[in-house]
N, C-alpha and C positions, 0 to 999 in steps of 0.2 A: 087613200090619201097618204098614208104613212110611207108606202113603197115609193110613190111618186116624189114625195118630199126627200126621201133618202137618195133617190136617183138624182134629183136636182142638185143636192149638196155635193154628191160625188162628181157630177159634171163640172160644177163650179171649182172644186178643188183641183181637178186634173187639168182644167183649162188655165189655171194659174201656175205657170212654170216656177215662179218664185216659191210658192207654197210647196210644190213637189220637191224642189231643191232643198228647202229648209227641213222638210219632214223625212226625206229619204237620203239624199246625197250628202247633206251636212253630217249626220251622225255616222254614216259609213266612212267618210273621209277622216273624221275625228278618231274613229276606232282604228283605222289603218295607221294613221300618224302616231297615235299614242302606243299602239301595239309594237310598231317597229322601233319607236324610241325607247321602249322599255325592254325590248327583246335582245338588245346588244349584251353580249356576255361581258363579265367584268374584265377578263383577261384581254379581250379585244379593246375595251375602253382604255385600259391601262397602256396598251401599246401605242395608243394615239396621243398619250400625254407626253409633253416635252418637259424634261427636268434638267435644269442647269446645275451641274455638280462641280464645284471648284475644290481642288485639292493641291497640296504641295508635295505630292508623291510619297507621303508617309505610308508605311505598310498598313497601319490601322485604318487610315482614311480610304485607301484603295480597297481593303477588305470589306469595309462598310458599304462601299459603292457596289461591290459584287453581290453582297447579300440583298441590297435593294434592287439591283438589276434582275435578280432571280424572280422577282414578282412580275417582270415584264416591262419595267420602265426603260426608256431610252435615255441614257445619261450622256451629256455632252459638257465639256468644260466651258464652252462659250455658246450661248444661245440667246439671241436678242428677243425672241418672242416666246419664251418658255412659260409654261403654266406655273412653275415654281422654281425657286433658286435655293440651293442648299450650300451652306458653308460650315465646315467643321473646324473646331479649334485645333491649333497646332499643338504638338507634343501630346497627342491624344493618349498615348500609352501611359504616361505618368499621371494623367488626370482621370483615367477610367475608374480606378478604385480608391481615389482620394475621398476625403470627407468634405471637401469643399462643395457647397451646394450652389453651383452656378451652371448655366446652360453650356453645353458643349456643341450643340447643333443649332444653327440659325436657319429658319425657313422663312422665305419671303414669297408670298403668293401674288400672282398677277391679278388684276381686276377682273379678268375674264374667267377666272377659275371659280367654279360654283362651290358653295359650302359643302355639298356632298362629296365632291372630288377632294376638297381640302381635308375633310375628315378621313377619307380613304387613304390619302397619301400620308397623313400624320400617323395613322395606325401602322402603316407599313414601315415608316421611318422608325417608330418606336420598336417594332418587332425586329427590324434589322439591327438596331443598336443593341437590343438585348442579346441577339445572337452573336454580335461582335464581342460583347462583354464576356459571354460564356466561352467563346472561342479563345480569347486571350487568357481567361482564368484557367482553362484546361491545359493550355500550353505552359503556363507558369507553374502549375501544380504537377505537371508531368502526366496527367491523365490522358493526354493525346500525344501521339508520336510526332515530333517535329519533322521527322524525315518523310512523313507521308506527303504525297503531292497535295497542293492546296485544294484542289477540287474534291479530293477524298476527305480532307479535314472539314471542309464546308458540308459535305454530305453527312458526315458524322454529327455535326452540330444540328443540321436540319432534322435528322432522325431523333436527336435528343429533345428537340423542341416541338416535335410533331405530336399533337394531342388528339388527332382526328379519330384514332381508334378508341378513345374514351368517350366519344360523343356519338349518340344515335339520334337521327332525325326521323320522326314518324313519316310514313309514306302518304298519309292522307292528304289529298289535294295537291301534292307536289307536282303532279303531271300538268297542271295548268297555272304556272306561276305568273305568266304575263297576262293572258286573256282574262283571267279571273278578276283582274283589276280594271283593265281598259274596256273590255266589251260591256259588262253590266253598267258601268258609269255612263259611257257615251250613248249606249242604247236608251237609257232612261232620259238622258239629256235631250235626245231627239224626240222622244215620246212627249215630253212636256212642252215642246215647241208647237204643239197643236194649238196653243193659244193664239198664234198669229193668224192662221186661216180662219179660225172661229171669229176672232175680232174683226178681221177684214170683211168677212161675209156679212156680219151684223151691221157694220158701219155702212157698207154698200146699200143694204136694205133700208137703213135709216135715211141716207142721203138721197137715194132715188125715189123715196116716197112709198116703198113697198109696204112697210109696217103701218104707216098711217092709213093707207088704202085698205089694208086688211082689217083695221079697226072698224071700218064701215060694214064689214061682212059679219054674219052671225058665226064667228069663229072664236074659239078660246085660244087667245094668243099665248097663254102659258103652255097649252098643249102644243102649239106650233113651235115654241121655243124648245120644249123637251124633245120633240121629233127632230129638230135641227141638231140638238146635242146627241141624240141617238145615232144620227147619220155620221157625225164626226167620231162617235165612240166606236162604231163598227170600222170606220176607216183606221182609227188608232189601233184597234186590235190587229187588223191586217198589217199595219205598219210594224207593230211589235213582233209578230210572227216572222215577217220578212227580214227584219233586222237581226232577230235571233238566229235565223237560218244563215245569214251572211256571217254573223259574228261567231257562231259555233261550228260552222262547217268550212266556210271559205277562208276566213282569216287564219285559223290554225294551219291550214295547208301552206299559206304564204310564208309562215315562219317555221315551216317544217316540224310542226307538232301534230299529233293525232287529233282528228276532229272530235268535238264533244258529242257523245252519244245521246240520243233522245230516249233515255230509259224511263223518264218520269213525265209522260205526256200530260197526265192529269194535273200534276203540279205546275207544269209549264202553262197550261191553259188557264188554270185558276190564277196564276200570277199575272198573266196577260190581262185577264178580265178585271182584276182589282186595281192593277197599276194604271191601266187605261181609263178606268172609271175615275180614279183620283185625279189623273192628269186633265181629263175633259172637264171635270167638275171645277177644278181650280181655274182652268182656262175660261170657264163661263163667268167667273167673277170678274176677271180682267176685261172680258168682252163687254160686260154690262157697265163697266166703269168708264172705259175710254170714250172720248168724244171725237177723235181724229186719228188718221192713219199714223201720224207721227207719235201720238201718245201710245198707240198700240205697239209700235216697234220699240219705243223707249221703255215703256212700262212692262210689256209682255216679255220682250227679250232681256231687259235689264234684270227683272226679278228672277228669271230663269238662270241667268249667268251667276247672280249672287247666290242663289240657292245651290247651284252646282259647286261653286267655290267653297261654300260652307259645308257641303256634304262630302268633301274629300275627293271630288272628281279631278280637280286640277293639281292639287297637292295631296299626297297620301295622308289620310286622316291620322295615322299613328305618329306622324312627325309634326303635327300641328299642336299649338298650345292647348292645354287642358281646357281652357275656357271655350275655345272654338270646337273642340271635340264634344263638349257638353251641349253646345248650341246645335250641333249636327244631329243630336238625338231627337230633335223636334222638327226635322226637315222631312217633308214627304218624299223628296228625292232620295234621301238616305234610306228611308224605309223601303222604297221601291227597289233601290240597288241591292239592299240586303236580301230581298225576296228573289231577285234574279240570281244572285250568287248562290243562294240555297238551292235553287232549281238546277243550276249548273252542276253543283256538287252532288245533288241528289240527297241532301241532308237537311231536312226541314226540322230544326230544333225549336225550342221555346222562343228564342229571339225572333225567328222568322215568322212564327205564328202571331207573336205580338205585333210585328210589323204589319201583318195582314189585318189585324184588328184596328191598328192605328189608321191605316189607309181607309178602311171602311168607315170609321168615324169621321175622318177628315173629309171623305167624299160626301157624306150625309150633310155635314155642316156647310160645305162649299155649295152644294146644290140648293140648300135652304137659303143661304145668303145670296146666291145669284138670282134666285126666284124673286126675292125682295127687291134687289137692285133692278131687275128687269121690269118689275111692276112700276117702280119709280120712273124708269126710262120711258115706259109707255105713257105715263101721265104727263110727261114733259113734251111729248110729240104734239106738234101743231102744224097746220098748213102754212107754208111760206107765202 
């Protein structure tokens, strides 16, 4: 009976193209979109920015513009659809070293410029201005030969302000800067959408009278419900492994990165088992609660989207407010994504094992809750 029940659920899932699209195509599309969106290099992004730079042809203003252009910005004196507009004070040379505390550069950002781009441009403007100030100081003190060509003078200033040799970045995990964020997040997002086919299947059995007819047979309907969840659990594990194969092998090739090696198969399998158990257990609660297909879509899909947002899938967690970061620590999606990241890196630390324990407890509580809700649902069934 168990094998036949599992076979029946698989047939139902694969006969519903919407369910297949939600569980397989949607997370793959999200992984591709987010990976490509995050894979653009900073220098390429800067070259696409349009900056309007207005000067009155003073040497100091032109020199500042050249320092800023060294970062890759395209500067034009007139640009109607610029991302930002820069205006420097006149008589800049006299004001560079004065004690007057007033702005010498005015930046106006357009409404289409994101906060991240604004922060990046502001940082480069400050660095360019610092280099300009050092340049003029070294010329005034005679530490730099005025007879040198301007490009050689700027090269000397750039060398003076280059501090990269004093900074060392550890190589751990630097080979996966993009997919280490996009793939785990959207893989988990897709796994938790198992809630929709489970809810739809249960609603169909309620509406077509299957469940109420089964009540007339000498069957344990709780056992029937668990077998149904087992079928979806097996499907979810297969979904996890397929999505991890796509995310770890195919997507890195598309962005010209080496594929992620499967060096820790036991960790991958244990992660798949516990993550899918938590997802199916949570989905069983929603499936036992909803009373219509509209409720299944709104409640199931809505809760997943909210959890994904709070877990740092849509906005990186480290730039979210502290309150939201603390809320994320209680999200099963966050625990699941942490496990997947640990599996990708091959580094299962204490935090990952705690996530494993949290998911196990969450799954146990969810299964117990869904069993109680399903019992109430059975008591409410009646012949129409």
